[in-house]
Backbone atoms as SQL, in Angstrom:
CREATE TABLE atoms (id INTEGER PRIMARY KEY, chain TEXT, resi INTEGER, resn TEXT, atom TEXT, x REAL, y REAL, z REAL);
INSERT INTO atoms VALUES
  (1, 'A', 1, 'MET', 'N', 99.232, 77.972, 84.132),
  (2, 'A', 1, 'MET', 'CA', 99.544, 78.195, 84.990),
  (3, 'A', 1, 'MET', 'C', 99.490, 79.568, 84.842),
  (4, 'A', 2, 'ALA', 'N', 99.891, 80.755, 84.804),
  (5, 'A', 2, 'ALA', 'CA', 100.199, 82.029, 84.950),
  (6, 'A', 2, 'ALA', 'C', 101.456, 82.435, 85.443),
  (7, 'A', 3, 'HIS', 'N', 102.802, 83.167, 84.528),
  (8, 'A', 3, 'HIS', 'CA', 103.049, 83.432, 84.960),
  (9, 'A', 3, 'HIS', 'C', 103.018, 84.675, 86.271),
  (10, 'A', 4, 'LYS', 'N', 104.059, 84.795, 87.256),
  (11, 'A', 4, 'LYS', 'CA', 104.168, 85.964, 87.715),
  (12, 'A', 4, 'LYS', 'C', 104.262, 87.211, 87.700),
  (13, 'A', 5, 'VAL', 'N', 105.061, 87.325, 86.358),
  (14, 'A', 5, 'VAL', 'CA', 105.418, 88.782, 85.726),
  (15, 'A', 5, 'VAL', 'C', 103.849, 89.072, 85.308),
  (16, 'A', 6, 'ASP', 'N', 102.913, 88.081, 84.556),
  (17, 'A', 6, 'ASP', 'CA', 101.788, 88.414, 83.774),
  (18, 'A', 6, 'ASP', 'C', 100.749, 88.731, 85.691),
  (19, 'A', 7, 'ILE', 'N', 101.074, 87.933, 86.563),
  (20, 'A', 7, 'ILE', 'CA', 99.905, 88.710, 87.281),
  (21, 'A', 7, 'ILE', 'C', 100.202, 89.837, 88.058),
  (22, 'A', 8, 'HIS', 'N', 101.737, 89.875, 88.054),
  (23, 'A', 8, 'HIS', 'CA', 102.052, 91.503, 88.555),
  (24, 'A', 8, 'HIS', 'C', 101.397, 92.639, 87.504),
  (25, 'A', 9, 'VAL', 'N', 101.781, 92.712, 85.952),
  (26, 'A', 9, 'VAL', 'CA', 101.332, 93.447, 85.109),
  (27, 'A', 9, 'VAL', 'C', 99.725, 93.870, 85.250),
  (28, 'A', 10, 'GLY', 'N', 98.603, 92.899, 85.594),
  (29, 'A', 10, 'GLY', 'CA', 97.666, 92.592, 85.347),
  (30, 'A', 10, 'GLY', 'C', 97.173, 93.115, 86.475),
  (31, 'A', 11, 'LYS', 'N', 97.849, 93.036, 87.985),
  (32, 'A', 11, 'LYS', 'CA', 97.719, 93.743, 89.192),
  (33, 'A', 11, 'LYS', 'C', 97.410, 94.987, 89.389),
  (34, 'A', 12, 'ARG', 'N', 98.910, 95.290, 88.602),
  (35, 'A', 12, 'ARG', 'CA', 99.123, 96.751, 87.973),
  (36, 'A', 12, 'ARG', 'C', 98.010, 97.489, 87.728),
  (37, 'A', 13, 'ILE', 'N', 97.816, 96.827, 86.243),
  (38, 'A', 13, 'ILE', 'CA', 96.843, 97.837, 85.682),
  (39, 'A', 13, 'ILE', 'C', 95.374, 97.952, 86.133),
  (40, 'A', 14, 'ARG', 'N', 94.892, 96.770, 87.083),
  (41, 'A', 14, 'ARG', 'CA', 93.761, 96.969, 87.948),
  (42, 'A', 14, 'ARG', 'C', 93.861, 98.369, 88.718),
  (43, 'A', 15, 'GLN', 'N', 95.020, 97.705, 89.972),
  (44, 'A', 15, 'GLN', 'CA', 94.877, 99.309, 90.543),
  (45, 'A', 15, 'GLN', 'C', 95.391, 100.020, 89.930),
  (46, 'A', 16, 'ARG', 'N', 95.639, 100.743, 88.391),
  (47, 'A', 16, 'ARG', 'CA', 95.826, 101.785, 88.355),
  (48, 'A', 16, 'ARG', 'C', 93.949, 102.354, 88.338),
  (49, 'A', 17, 'ARG', 'N', 94.102, 101.222, 86.872),
  (50, 'A', 17, 'ARG', 'CA', 91.980, 101.785, 86.617),
  (51, 'A', 17, 'ARG', 'C', 91.515, 101.900, 87.964),
  (52, 'A', 18, 'TRP', 'N', 91.875, 101.115, 88.711),
  (53, 'A', 18, 'TRP', 'CA', 90.758, 101.781, 90.028),
  (54, 'A', 18, 'TRP', 'C', 90.912, 102.983, 90.627),
  (55, 'A', 19, 'LEU', 'N', 92.307, 103.314, 90.912),
  (56, 'A', 19, 'LEU', 'CA', 92.569, 104.376, 91.269),
  (57, 'A', 19, 'LEU', 'C', 92.264, 105.403, 90.662),
  (58, 'A', 20, 'THR', 'N', 92.145, 105.538, 89.002),
  (59, 'A', 20, 'THR', 'CA', 91.864, 106.687, 88.258),
  (60, 'A', 20, 'THR', 'C', 90.209, 106.436, 88.068),
  (61, 'A', 21, 'GLY', 'N', 89.183, 105.940, 88.931),
  (62, 'A', 21, 'GLY', 'CA', 88.146, 105.312, 88.905),
  (63, 'A', 21, 'GLY', 'C', 87.167, 105.062, 87.708),
  (64, 'A', 22, 'MET', 'N', 88.432, 104.554, 86.406),
  (65, 'A', 22, 'MET', 'CA', 88.155, 104.117, 85.197),
  (66, 'A', 22, 'MET', 'C', 87.340, 102.422, 85.574),
  (67, 'A', 23, 'THR', 'N', 86.326, 102.530, 84.782),
  (68, 'A', 23, 'THR', 'CA', 85.993, 100.739, 84.805),
  (69, 'A', 23, 'THR', 'C', 86.008, 100.042, 83.644),
  (70, 'A', 24, 'GLN', 'N', 86.131, 98.727, 83.988),
  (71, 'A', 24, 'GLN', 'CA', 86.880, 97.955, 82.609),
  (72, 'A', 24, 'GLN', 'C', 86.549, 97.882, 81.267),
  (73, 'A', 25, 'GLN', 'N', 85.008, 98.272, 81.380),
  (74, 'A', 25, 'GLN', 'CA', 84.589, 98.942, 80.280),
  (75, 'A', 25, 'GLN', 'C', 84.796, 99.940, 79.248),
  (76, 'A', 26, 'LYS', 'N', 85.027, 100.923, 80.496),
  (77, 'A', 26, 'LYS', 'CA', 85.814, 102.105, 80.078),
  (78, 'A', 26, 'LYS', 'C', 86.886, 101.703, 79.073),
  (79, 'A', 27, 'LEU', 'N', 88.203, 101.050, 79.966),
  (80, 'A', 27, 'LEU', 'CA', 89.503, 101.061, 79.626),
  (81, 'A', 27, 'LEU', 'C', 89.342, 100.456, 78.130),
  (82, 'A', 28, 'ALA', 'N', 88.322, 99.087, 78.289),
  (83, 'A', 28, 'ALA', 'CA', 88.498, 98.530, 76.771),
  (84, 'A', 28, 'ALA', 'C', 87.738, 99.181, 76.021),
  (85, 'A', 29, 'GLU', 'N', 86.796, 100.208, 75.925),
  (86, 'A', 29, 'GLU', 'CA', 86.519, 101.449, 74.705),
  (87, 'A', 29, 'GLU', 'C', 87.682, 101.745, 74.540),
  (88, 'A', 30, 'MET', 'N', 88.803, 102.315, 75.406),
  (89, 'A', 30, 'MET', 'CA', 89.962, 103.655, 74.762),
  (90, 'A', 30, 'MET', 'C', 90.982, 102.624, 74.193),
  (91, 'A', 31, 'VAL', 'N', 91.071, 100.938, 74.842),
  (92, 'A', 31, 'VAL', 'CA', 92.318, 100.589, 73.881),
  (93, 'A', 31, 'VAL', 'C', 91.598, 99.707, 72.994),
  (94, 'A', 32, 'GLY', 'N', 90.073, 99.570, 72.824),
  (95, 'A', 32, 'GLY', 'CA', 89.714, 99.346, 71.769),
  (96, 'A', 32, 'GLY', 'C', 89.395, 97.678, 71.426),
  (97, 'A', 33, 'ILE', 'N', 89.280, 96.972, 72.670),
  (98, 'A', 33, 'ILE', 'CA', 88.901, 95.735, 72.776),
  (99, 'A', 33, 'ILE', 'C', 87.774, 95.302, 74.057),
  (100, 'A', 34, 'LYS', 'N', 87.389, 94.220, 74.241),
  (101, 'A', 34, 'LYS', 'CA', 86.004, 94.198, 74.946),
  (102, 'A', 34, 'LYS', 'C', 86.770, 93.949, 76.333),
  (103, 'A', 35, 'PHE', 'N', 85.653, 93.826, 77.251),
  (104, 'A', 35, 'PHE', 'CA', 86.204, 94.401, 78.881),
  (105, 'A', 35, 'PHE', 'C', 86.785, 92.874, 79.237),
  (106, 'A', 36, 'GLN', 'N', 86.140, 91.900, 78.997),
  (107, 'A', 36, 'GLN', 'CA', 86.706, 90.387, 78.988),
  (108, 'A', 36, 'GLN', 'C', 87.877, 89.918, 78.963),
  (109, 'A', 37, 'GLN', 'N', 88.695, 90.902, 77.896),
  (110, 'A', 37, 'GLN', 'CA', 90.077, 90.814, 77.503),
  (111, 'A', 37, 'GLN', 'C', 90.442, 91.404, 79.382),
  (112, 'A', 38, 'ILE', 'N', 90.064, 92.830, 79.299),
  (113, 'A', 38, 'ILE', 'CA', 90.576, 93.776, 80.327),
  (114, 'A', 38, 'ILE', 'C', 90.819, 92.544, 81.787),
  (115, 'A', 39, 'GLN', 'N', 89.628, 91.909, 81.854),
  (116, 'A', 39, 'GLN', 'CA', 89.260, 91.128, 83.279),
  (117, 'A', 39, 'GLN', 'C', 90.367, 89.860, 83.162),
  (118, 'A', 40, 'LYS', 'N', 90.610, 89.452, 81.952),
  (119, 'A', 40, 'LYS', 'CA', 91.489, 88.347, 81.839),
  (120, 'A', 40, 'LYS', 'C', 92.874, 89.244, 82.410),
  (121, 'A', 41, 'TYR', 'N', 93.786, 89.760, 81.050),
  (122, 'A', 41, 'TYR', 'CA', 94.477, 90.890, 81.652),
  (123, 'A', 41, 'TYR', 'C', 94.628, 91.077, 83.274),
  (124, 'A', 42, 'GLU', 'N', 93.744, 91.304, 83.861),
  (125, 'A', 42, 'GLU', 'CA', 94.010, 91.838, 84.653),
  (126, 'A', 42, 'GLU', 'C', 94.250, 90.405, 86.421),
  (127, 'A', 43, 'THR', 'N', 93.504, 89.741, 85.839),
  (128, 'A', 43, 'THR', 'CA', 93.811, 88.032, 86.550),
  (129, 'A', 43, 'THR', 'C', 95.182, 87.826, 86.158),
  (130, 'A', 44, 'GLY', 'N', 95.840, 88.055, 85.168),
  (131, 'A', 44, 'GLY', 'CA', 96.982, 87.199, 84.597),
  (132, 'A', 44, 'GLY', 'C', 96.459, 86.147, 83.934),
  (133, 'A', 45, 'ALA', 'N', 95.271, 85.520, 83.701),
  (134, 'A', 45, 'ALA', 'CA', 95.075, 84.483, 82.565),
  (135, 'A', 45, 'ALA', 'C', 95.724, 84.827, 81.479),
  (136, 'A', 46, 'ASN', 'N', 95.286, 85.822, 80.937),
  (137, 'A', 46, 'ASN', 'CA', 96.014, 86.046, 79.156),
  (138, 'A', 46, 'ASN', 'C', 97.066, 87.160, 79.139),
  (139, 'A', 47, 'ARG', 'N', 98.551, 86.878, 78.741),
  (140, 'A', 47, 'ARG', 'CA', 99.245, 87.970, 78.793),
  (141, 'A', 47, 'ARG', 'C', 99.002, 88.741, 78.005),
  (142, 'A', 48, 'VAL', 'N', 99.293, 90.031, 78.575),
  (143, 'A', 48, 'VAL', 'CA', 99.631, 91.258, 77.472),
  (144, 'A', 48, 'VAL', 'C', 100.746, 91.511, 76.949),
  (145, 'A', 49, 'SER', 'N', 100.457, 92.073, 74.663),
  (146, 'A', 49, 'SER', 'CA', 101.481, 92.098, 73.927),
  (147, 'A', 49, 'SER', 'C', 101.896, 93.253, 74.732),
  (148, 'A', 50, 'ALA', 'N', 103.187, 93.775, 73.895),
  (149, 'A', 50, 'ALA', 'CA', 104.065, 94.977, 74.368),
  (150, 'A', 50, 'ALA', 'C', 103.342, 96.380, 73.987),
  (151, 'A', 51, 'SER', 'N', 102.522, 95.980, 72.170),
  (152, 'A', 51, 'SER', 'CA', 101.873, 96.949, 72.136),
  (153, 'A', 51, 'SER', 'C', 100.458, 97.338, 72.488),
  (154, 'A', 52, 'ARG', 'N', 99.548, 96.340, 73.393),
  (155, 'A', 52, 'ARG', 'CA', 98.653, 96.646, 74.238),
  (156, 'A', 52, 'ARG', 'C', 98.415, 96.740, 75.206),
  (157, 'A', 53, 'LEU', 'N', 100.007, 97.091, 76.244),
  (158, 'A', 53, 'LEU', 'CA', 99.729, 97.072, 77.210),
  (159, 'A', 53, 'LEU', 'C', 101.034, 98.997, 76.586),
  (160, 'A', 54, 'TRP', 'N', 101.028, 99.207, 75.817),
  (161, 'A', 54, 'TRP', 'CA', 101.360, 100.224, 75.372),
  (162, 'A', 54, 'TRP', 'C', 100.014, 101.388, 75.242),
  (163, 'A', 55, 'ASP', 'N', 99.156, 100.789, 74.464),
  (164, 'A', 55, 'ASP', 'CA', 97.819, 101.644, 74.485),
  (165, 'A', 55, 'ASP', 'C', 97.452, 101.636, 76.407),
  (166, 'A', 56, 'ILE', 'N', 97.022, 100.603, 76.674),
  (167, 'A', 56, 'ILE', 'CA', 96.770, 100.542, 77.989),
  (168, 'A', 56, 'ILE', 'C', 97.497, 101.578, 78.787),
  (169, 'A', 57, 'ALA', 'N', 98.945, 101.646, 78.834),
  (170, 'A', 57, 'ALA', 'CA', 99.652, 102.499, 79.463),
  (171, 'A', 57, 'ALA', 'C', 98.606, 104.311, 79.026),
  (172, 'A', 58, 'ASP', 'N', 98.725, 104.036, 77.549),
  (173, 'A', 58, 'ASP', 'CA', 98.124, 105.647, 77.839),
  (174, 'A', 58, 'ASP', 'C', 96.846, 105.823, 77.888),
  (175, 'A', 59, 'ALA', 'N', 96.103, 105.184, 77.662),
  (176, 'A', 59, 'ALA', 'CA', 94.388, 104.924, 78.105),
  (177, 'A', 59, 'ALA', 'C', 94.626, 105.493, 80.169),
  (178, 'A', 60, 'LEU', 'N', 95.586, 105.210, 80.670),
  (179, 'A', 60, 'LEU', 'CA', 96.079, 105.621, 81.771),
  (180, 'A', 60, 'LEU', 'C', 96.627, 106.210, 82.417),
  (181, 'A', 61, 'ASP', 'N', 97.024, 107.210, 81.621),
  (182, 'A', 61, 'ASP', 'CA', 98.394, 107.820, 81.891),
  (183, 'A', 61, 'ASP', 'C', 99.733, 107.905, 82.539),
  (184, 'A', 62, 'VAL', 'N', 100.173, 106.458, 81.880),
  (185, 'A', 62, 'VAL', 'CA', 101.132, 105.855, 83.068),
  (186, 'A', 62, 'VAL', 'C', 102.490, 105.646, 81.971),
  (187, 'A', 63, 'ASN', 'N', 103.698, 105.652, 82.342),
  (188, 'A', 63, 'ASN', 'CA', 104.660, 105.171, 81.640),
  (189, 'A', 63, 'ASN', 'C', 104.264, 103.532, 81.430),
  (190, 'A', 64, 'VAL', 'N', 104.804, 102.753, 80.453),
  (191, 'A', 64, 'VAL', 'CA', 104.384, 101.239, 80.733),
  (192, 'A', 64, 'VAL', 'C', 105.681, 100.788, 81.699),
  (193, 'A', 65, 'ALA', 'N', 106.544, 101.429, 82.241),
  (194, 'A', 65, 'ALA', 'CA', 107.250, 100.633, 83.289),
  (195, 'A', 65, 'ALA', 'C', 106.656, 100.684, 84.776),
  (196, 'A', 66, 'PHE', 'N', 105.489, 101.571, 84.809),
  (197, 'A', 66, 'PHE', 'CA', 104.429, 101.835, 85.672),
  (198, 'A', 66, 'PHE', 'C', 104.662, 100.114, 86.213),
  (199, 'A', 67, 'PHE', 'N', 103.975, 99.271, 85.047),
  (200, 'A', 67, 'PHE', 'CA', 103.067, 98.216, 85.657),
  (201, 'A', 67, 'PHE', 'C', 103.965, 96.777, 85.664),
  (202, 'A', 68, 'PHE', 'N', 105.522, 97.628, 85.665),
  (203, 'A', 68, 'PHE', 'CA', 106.795, 96.718, 86.162),
  (204, 'A', 68, 'PHE', 'C', 107.067, 96.802, 87.708),
  (205, 'A', 69, 'ASP', 'N', 106.874, 98.001, 87.841),
  (206, 'A', 69, 'ASP', 'CA', 107.442, 98.671, 89.148),
  (207, 'A', 69, 'ASP', 'C', 107.068, 97.589, 90.408),
  (208, 'A', 70, 'GLY', 'N', 107.627, 97.559, 91.530),
  (209, 'A', 70, 'GLY', 'CA', 107.542, 96.367, 92.699),
  (210, 'A', 70, 'GLY', 'C', 107.797, 95.055, 92.305),
  (211, 'A', 71, 'MET', 'N', 107.746, 94.891, 91.007),
  (212, 'A', 71, 'MET', 'CA', 108.254, 93.159, 90.929),
  (213, 'A', 71, 'MET', 'C', 109.118, 93.107, 91.609),
  (214, 'A', 72, 'GLN', 'N', 110.692, 93.205, 91.726),
  (215, 'A', 72, 'GLN', 'CA', 111.507, 92.758, 92.151),
  (216, 'A', 72, 'GLN', 'C', 111.280, 92.867, 94.078),
  (217, 'A', 73, 'SER', 'N', 110.748, 93.859, 94.214),
  (218, 'A', 73, 'SER', 'CA', 110.908, 94.181, 95.817),
  (219, 'A', 73, 'SER', 'C', 109.582, 93.619, 96.068),
  (220, 'A', 74, 'ALA', 'N', 108.171, 92.984, 95.701),
  (221, 'A', 74, 'ALA', 'CA', 107.147, 92.242, 96.097),
  (222, 'A', 74, 'ALA', 'C', 108.041, 91.187, 95.744),
  (223, 'A', 75, 'GLU', 'N', 109.233, 90.307, 95.346),
  (224, 'A', 75, 'GLU', 'CA', 109.471, 89.311, 95.551),
  (225, 'A', 75, 'GLU', 'C', 110.682, 88.629, 96.703),
  (226, 'A', 76, 'ALA', 'N', 111.216, 90.331, 96.553),
  (227, 'A', 76, 'ALA', 'CA', 112.267, 89.894, 97.722),
  (228, 'A', 76, 'ALA', 'C', 111.480, 90.046, 99.201),
  (229, 'A', 77, 'ALA', 'N', 110.519, 90.372, 98.963),
  (230, 'A', 77, 'ALA', 'CA', 110.046, 90.871, 100.870),
  (231, 'A', 77, 'ALA', 'C', 109.208, 89.306, 101.029),
  (232, 'A', 78, 'ALA', 'N', 108.857, 88.403, 100.147),
  (233, 'A', 78, 'ALA', 'CA', 108.070, 87.521, 100.178),
  (234, 'A', 78, 'ALA', 'C', 108.805, 86.603, 100.492),
  (235, 'A', 79, 'ALA', 'N', 109.835, 86.734, 99.574),
  (236, 'A', 79, 'ALA', 'CA', 111.851, 85.687, 100.109),
  (237, 'A', 79, 'ALA', 'C', 112.153, 86.189, 101.339),
  (238, 'A', 80, 'ALA', 'N', 112.146, 87.039, 101.895),
  (239, 'A', 80, 'ALA', 'CA', 112.443, 87.392, 102.479),
  (240, 'A', 80, 'ALA', 'C', 111.734, 87.252, 104.200),
  (241, 'A', 81, 'GLY', 'N', 110.708, 87.974, 104.208),
  (242, 'A', 81, 'GLY', 'CA', 109.774, 87.116, 104.939),
  (243, 'A', 81, 'GLY', 'C', 109.967, 88.733, 105.902),
  (244, 'A', 82, 'ALA', 'N', 110.063, 89.866, 105.102),
  (245, 'A', 82, 'ALA', 'CA', 110.013, 90.565, 105.869),
  (246, 'A', 82, 'ALA', 'C', 109.148, 91.612, 106.502),
  (247, 'A', 83, 'GLN', 'N', 108.438, 90.711, 107.056),
  (248, 'A', 83, 'GLN', 'CA', 107.213, 91.432, 107.943),
  (249, 'A', 83, 'GLN', 'C', 107.264, 90.790, 108.982),
  (250, 'A', 84, 'ALA', 'N', 108.077, 89.480, 109.199),
  (251, 'A', 84, 'ALA', 'CA', 108.514, 89.048, 110.437),
  (252, 'A', 84, 'ALA', 'C', 109.888, 89.754, 111.142),
  (253, 'A', 85, 'LYS', 'N', 110.327, 90.359, 110.126),
  (254, 'A', 85, 'LYS', 'CA', 111.521, 91.215, 110.890),
  (255, 'A', 85, 'LYS', 'C', 111.021, 92.452, 111.166),
  (256, 'A', 86, 'ASN', 'N', 110.344, 92.769, 110.340),
  (257, 'A', 86, 'ASN', 'CA', 110.010, 94.349, 110.899),
  (258, 'A', 86, 'ASN', 'C', 108.584, 94.304, 112.071),
  (259, 'A', 87, 'PRO', 'N', 108.585, 94.231, 113.065),
  (260, 'A', 87, 'PRO', 'CA', 107.432, 94.293, 113.719),
  (261, 'A', 87, 'PRO', 'C', 106.326, 95.118, 113.676),
  (262, 'A', 88, 'ALA', 'N', 106.806, 96.663, 112.715),
  (263, 'A', 88, 'ALA', 'CA', 106.019, 97.573, 112.108),
  (264, 'A', 88, 'ALA', 'C', 105.499, 97.495, 111.128),
  (265, 'A', 89, 'MET', 'N', 105.533, 95.735, 110.532),
  (266, 'A', 89, 'MET', 'CA', 104.966, 95.844, 109.113),
  (267, 'A', 89, 'MET', 'C', 103.999, 94.799, 109.640),
  (268, 'A', 90, 'ALA', 'N', 103.538, 94.486, 110.773),
  (269, 'A', 90, 'ALA', 'CA', 102.856, 92.978, 111.104),
  (270, 'A', 90, 'ALA', 'C', 101.884, 93.063, 110.818),
  (271, 'A', 91, 'ASN', 'N', 101.261, 94.134, 110.679),
  (272, 'A', 91, 'ASN', 'CA', 99.425, 94.919, 110.540),
  (273, 'A', 91, 'ASN', 'C', 99.264, 94.787, 108.852),
  (274, 'A', 92, 'VAL', 'N', 100.444, 95.570, 108.035),
  (275, 'A', 92, 'VAL', 'CA', 100.571, 95.860, 106.440),
  (276, 'A', 92, 'VAL', 'C', 100.448, 94.520, 105.872),
  (277, 'A', 93, 'PRO', 'N', 99.251, 94.351, 104.830),
  (278, 'A', 93, 'PRO', 'CA', 98.917, 93.177, 104.017),
  (279, 'A', 93, 'PRO', 'C', 100.625, 93.140, 102.997),
  (280, 'A', 94, 'LEU', 'N', 100.910, 91.937, 102.421),
  (281, 'A', 94, 'LEU', 'CA', 101.825, 91.700, 101.707),
  (282, 'A', 94, 'LEU', 'C', 101.699, 92.733, 100.353),
  (283, 'A', 95, 'ASP', 'N', 100.112, 92.864, 99.930),
  (284, 'A', 95, 'ASP', 'CA', 100.041, 93.412, 98.562),
  (285, 'A', 95, 'ASP', 'C', 99.198, 94.289, 99.127),
  (286, 'A', 96, 'VAL', 'N', 99.861, 95.308, 99.712),
  (287, 'A', 96, 'VAL', 'CA', 99.018, 96.866, 99.980),
  (288, 'A', 96, 'VAL', 'C', 98.154, 96.993, 98.776),
  (289, 'A', 97, 'MET', 'N', 98.672, 97.182, 97.691),
  (290, 'A', 97, 'MET', 'CA', 97.505, 97.544, 96.313),
  (291, 'A', 97, 'MET', 'C', 96.668, 96.726, 95.851),
  (292, 'A', 98, 'GLY', 'N', 96.868, 95.550, 96.274),
  (293, 'A', 98, 'GLY', 'CA', 95.748, 94.763, 96.259),
  (294, 'A', 98, 'GLY', 'C', 94.824, 94.273, 96.820),
  (295, 'A', 99, 'ASP', 'N', 94.459, 95.492, 98.158),
  (296, 'A', 99, 'ASP', 'CA', 94.110, 95.070, 99.576),
  (297, 'A', 99, 'ASP', 'C', 93.002, 96.549, 99.058),
  (298, 'A', 100, 'LYS', 'N', 91.609, 95.942, 98.847),
  (299, 'A', 100, 'LYS', 'CA', 90.624, 97.177, 98.368),
  (300, 'A', 100, 'LYS', 'C', 90.512, 98.461, 98.951),
  (301, 'A', 101, 'GLU', 'N', 90.201, 98.103, 101.344),
  (302, 'A', 101, 'GLU', 'CA', 89.930, 98.974, 101.255),
  (303, 'A', 101, 'GLU', 'C', 91.421, 100.163, 101.467),
  (304, 'A', 102, 'ALA', 'N', 92.129, 99.370, 101.194),
  (305, 'A', 102, 'ALA', 'CA', 94.103, 100.623, 101.167),
  (306, 'A', 102, 'ALA', 'C', 94.023, 101.420, 99.780),
  (307, 'A', 103, 'MET', 'N', 93.441, 100.693, 98.861),
  (308, 'A', 103, 'MET', 'CA', 93.047, 101.143, 97.401),
  (309, 'A', 103, 'MET', 'C', 92.473, 102.385, 97.428),
  (310, 'A', 104, 'ASP', 'N', 90.578, 101.950, 98.117),
  (311, 'A', 104, 'ASP', 'CA', 89.559, 103.113, 98.501),
  (312, 'A', 104, 'ASP', 'C', 90.516, 104.236, 99.492),
  (313, 'A', 105, 'LEU', 'N', 91.166, 104.084, 100.534),
  (314, 'A', 105, 'LEU', 'CA', 91.892, 104.687, 101.041),
  (315, 'A', 105, 'LEU', 'C', 92.804, 105.799, 100.236),
  (316, 'A', 106, 'ILE', 'N', 93.647, 105.466, 99.785),
  (317, 'A', 106, 'ILE', 'CA', 94.550, 105.830, 98.598),
  (318, 'A', 106, 'ILE', 'C', 93.908, 107.240, 98.078),
  (319, 'A', 107, 'ARG', 'N', 92.861, 106.464, 97.350),
  (320, 'A', 107, 'ARG', 'CA', 91.706, 107.362, 96.312),
  (321, 'A', 107, 'ARG', 'C', 91.234, 108.557, 97.103),
  (322, 'A', 108, 'SER', 'N', 90.719, 108.094, 98.257),
  (323, 'A', 108, 'SER', 'CA', 89.867, 108.886, 99.040),
  (324, 'A', 108, 'SER', 'C', 91.127, 110.343, 99.633),
  (325, 'A', 109, 'TYR', 'N', 92.661, 110.081, 99.652),
  (326, 'A', 109, 'TYR', 'CA', 93.452, 110.741, 100.375),
  (327, 'A', 109, 'TYR', 'C', 94.029, 111.983, 99.074),
  (328, 'A', 110, 'TYR', 'N', 93.723, 111.020, 97.795),
  (329, 'A', 110, 'TYR', 'CA', 94.613, 112.427, 96.684),
  (330, 'A', 110, 'TYR', 'C', 93.219, 113.146, 96.519),
  (331, 'A', 111, 'ALA', 'N', 92.137, 112.693, 97.043),
  (332, 'A', 111, 'ALA', 'CA', 90.865, 113.867, 96.739),
  (333, 'A', 111, 'ALA', 'C', 90.356, 114.767, 97.635),
  (334, 'A', 112, 'ILE', 'N', 91.538, 114.655, 98.324),
  (335, 'A', 112, 'ILE', 'CA', 91.551, 115.664, 99.370),
  (336, 'A', 112, 'ILE', 'C', 92.740, 116.761, 99.265),
  (337, 'A', 113, 'PRO', 'N', 91.776, 117.932, 99.069),
  (338, 'A', 113, 'PRO', 'CA', 93.446, 119.494, 98.683),
  (339, 'A', 113, 'PRO', 'C', 94.265, 119.103, 99.788),
  (340, 'A', 114, 'GLU', 'N', 95.363, 119.828, 98.308),
  (341, 'A', 114, 'GLU', 'CA', 96.826, 119.187, 99.168),
  (342, 'A', 114, 'GLU', 'C', 97.180, 119.786, 100.863),
  (343, 'A', 115, 'ASP', 'N', 96.890, 121.313, 100.918),
  (344, 'A', 115, 'ASP', 'CA', 96.686, 121.183, 102.402),
  (345, 'A', 115, 'ASP', 'C', 96.546, 120.707, 103.674),
  (346, 'A', 116, 'GLN', 'N', 95.090, 120.093, 103.206),
  (347, 'A', 116, 'GLN', 'CA', 94.199, 119.698, 104.190),
  (348, 'A', 116, 'GLN', 'C', 94.749, 117.557, 104.059),
  (349, 'A', 117, 'ARG', 'N', 95.392, 117.289, 103.413),
  (350, 'A', 117, 'ARG', 'CA', 96.129, 116.411, 103.299),
  (351, 'A', 117, 'ARG', 'C', 97.678, 116.268, 103.763),
  (352, 'A', 118, 'ARG', 'N', 98.609, 116.917, 103.760),
  (353, 'A', 118, 'ARG', 'CA', 99.590, 117.324, 104.588),
  (354, 'A', 118, 'ARG', 'C', 99.333, 117.391, 105.756),
  (355, 'A', 119, 'ARG', 'N', 97.905, 117.899, 106.271),
  (356, 'A', 119, 'ARG', 'CA', 97.264, 118.080, 107.847),
  (357, 'A', 119, 'ARG', 'C', 97.139, 116.282, 108.394),
  (358, 'A', 120, 'LEU', 'N', 96.426, 116.217, 107.521),
  (359, 'A', 120, 'LEU', 'CA', 95.645, 114.572, 107.735),
  (360, 'A', 120, 'LEU', 'C', 97.271, 113.341, 107.769),
  (361, 'A', 121, 'PHE', 'N', 97.946, 113.539, 107.085),
  (362, 'A', 121, 'PHE', 'CA', 99.295, 112.416, 106.721),
  (363, 'A', 121, 'PHE', 'C', 99.916, 113.240, 108.003),
  (364, 'A', 122, 'GLU', 'N', 100.232, 114.014, 108.597),
  (365, 'A', 122, 'GLU', 'CA', 100.518, 114.311, 109.868),
  (366, 'A', 122, 'GLU', 'C', 100.243, 113.942, 111.114),
  (367, 'A', 123, 'LEU', 'N', 98.577, 113.504, 110.725),
  (368, 'A', 123, 'LEU', 'CA', 97.562, 113.308, 112.196),
  (369, 'A', 123, 'LEU', 'C', 98.183, 111.527, 112.062),
  (370, 'A', 124, 'ALA', 'N', 98.006, 111.061, 110.972),
  (371, 'A', 124, 'ALA', 'CA', 98.182, 109.991, 110.341),
  (372, 'A', 124, 'ALA', 'C', 99.544, 109.321, 111.348),
  (373, 'A', 125, 'ARG', 'N', 100.514, 110.366, 110.951),
  (374, 'A', 125, 'ARG', 'CA', 101.658, 109.656, 111.536),
  (375, 'A', 125, 'ARG', 'C', 102.019, 110.170, 113.433),
  (376, 'A', 126, 'VAL', 'N', 101.185, 111.064, 113.475),
  (377, 'A', 126, 'VAL', 'CA', 101.510, 111.218, 114.918),
  (378, 'A', 126, 'VAL', 'C', 100.490, 109.690, 115.697),
  (379, 'A', 127, 'LEU', 'N', 99.294, 109.724, 115.339),
  (380, 'A', 127, 'LEU', 'CA', 98.785, 108.451, 115.893),
  (381, 'A', 127, 'LEU', 'C', 99.349, 106.914, 115.502),
  (382, 'A', 128, 'SER', 'N', 99.843, 106.877, 114.118),
  (383, 'A', 128, 'SER', 'CA', 101.015, 105.471, 114.207),
  (384, 'A', 128, 'SER', 'C', 102.100, 105.669, 115.159),
  (385, 'A', 129, 'ASP', 'N', 102.298, 106.602, 115.838),
  (386, 'A', 129, 'ASP', 'CA', 103.439, 106.806, 116.609),
  (387, 'A', 129, 'ASP', 'C', 102.998, 106.365, 117.596),
  (388, 'A', 130, 'VAL', 'N', 101.621, 106.738, 117.836),
  (389, 'A', 130, 'VAL', 'CA', 100.944, 106.234, 119.399),
  (390, 'A', 130, 'VAL', 'C', 100.871, 104.868, 119.649),
  (391, 'A', 131, 'ALA', 'N', 99.733, 104.444, 118.758),
  (392, 'A', 131, 'ALA', 'CA', 99.515, 103.294, 118.763),
  (393, 'A', 131, 'ALA', 'C', 100.827, 101.732, 118.626);
């Protein structure tokens, strides 16, 4: 059975790869492994060694710590039942970054020029306050 840290790190690899628009094949080539190994890392089936994680971080242009970000907050939210305590979070999935629709929205959002993006953000904020 996969360890929860391996699963979390794998999800973060997939999220960053997906946000950058990189394929598993391209990441594998940059790291010098086969794409099937990237698949196994992303599912948590295989653990990522420290040196390999360093290479992946370099290829994805992030710090190694990025892959561990949110580890405690995800555990704490699940343990405390944060959604039940905050009605505003009732429609938000526990794993927002694992939701393909949310990831697509984030990638599209950052493709918008900054001034327009700010206006879109304010519009979204107003609409969510109304709902």
